[in-house]
N, C-alpha and C positions, 0 to 999 in steps of 0.2 A: 308428398303424395303425387307430385307431378312426374317424377322419374318413372314410375311404372307405366303411367299413361303414355309418356314419350316413347318408352321402349316398345309398348304395344303398337303405337302408330308407326314407328320405324319397321317393326316386324311385318305389319300388314303391308306396307309399301314394298318390302322385299318380295313378298309372295303374292301380291295383287297382280292382276292382269288377266286379260282374256284376248281373244282374237278370233276373227271369223275366217273360215276356209270355205270357199265356194265349191261345193261338190256339184259340178255341172258338166254336161256333155257339150261338145262344140255345137254351135248353131246349126240346125238342120240335120243333126245326126241322131239316129235312134240307137240307144244302147240298152242292153238288158242288164239288170243288177244281179251280180253273182251272189249266191248264198255262201255263207262262211265256209262250208265244207266242200264246195266245188273247186276243182283245180284251176289254177291260173298260170299261163305260160309266161307272162310278163309281170315283173315286179319292179316298181320304181318308187323312190322316195325323194322328197324335196323339202329343204328347210325353208320356212316362211318367217321372215323377220317383221316385227311390228314396232311402232313408236307410240308414245302416249299410252303405255301399258295395254297395248292391244287395240287401240283406237284406230290407228292408221297402218295398213300394210305397207311395208317398204319394199317387198319383193312380191312376185306373182303369187296370189293366194287362190288361184282357180285351178281346178283339175282339168279343164277343157284343153289346154295346150298339150298336157301329157297324154291325154286320150287321143288327140289328133295325131301327135308325133308317132305313136305306135299303131294307129288305125284300129283301136280297140272297139269291139262290138259288144263285148261282155265285160263288165267292170265291177270291181269292189273297191271301196275307198274308205279311208280312216284317217284320223288325226290323233296325234299323241304328243306328249311332252316327255321324251326319253331322258335318260340320265344326263347325257351331254347337254340337251336343251335346258334341263333344270340347273346344271352347273353354270352354264353361260348366263341364263336369265337371272340367277342369283346376283351376279355382279353387274350385269347391264341394266337390270330393272331399276337400280338406283337413279339411272339417267333416263328412265321410261322406256327402254328397249327390252323386248322379249322375243323368244323364238319358239316355234312349234315345228313338228315334222308331219308332213302330209304324205300318206301312202296311197298309191294307186296300183292296183293289180288287175289283170284281166287277160282276155284272149282276143287276138286280132281277128279281122274279117278273114273268111276263107281265101286262101291264096296269098295272104300277106305274111311277111316274115315275123315270127315272134321274137325278133332280135332284142337283146337287152342292152345293146350298145347305146351309149350316152350321146345324145345330140348336143351341140354346143349350146350352152345357156339353159339347158333343160334339167330335169330331175336326175338324180343319181341312181343308177340301177343297183339293186341289192341281190345278193345270192340267196338269201334266206326268205322263206315265205313269212309274211307278217302275221 
């Protein structure tokens, strides 16, 4: 009877995990939250890695640097575990590591360029709207 319990515990460890993403604007910046159906000129995504099954972020888990990078004044944010994240986490969660994707979309301040070019060390721009 121990074998089914052991299998259940192992399965739970493979799929267990959580992680926090800080959806926040840079200090001193006022931003408006975009509704789901409003257009966004800038789309970025960033992988966030965690240790301890989501307990400790290993990479930047805040949206503030992405918002500041593009000078966004209107923002929509989301987090997801896409197919690649699921595949990676299936193997890395055995060692307590997991990954999530943070999406930041928005519109820059008037006069600012809505460039989707990637700054070194920052999120990866996407062509598709999330």
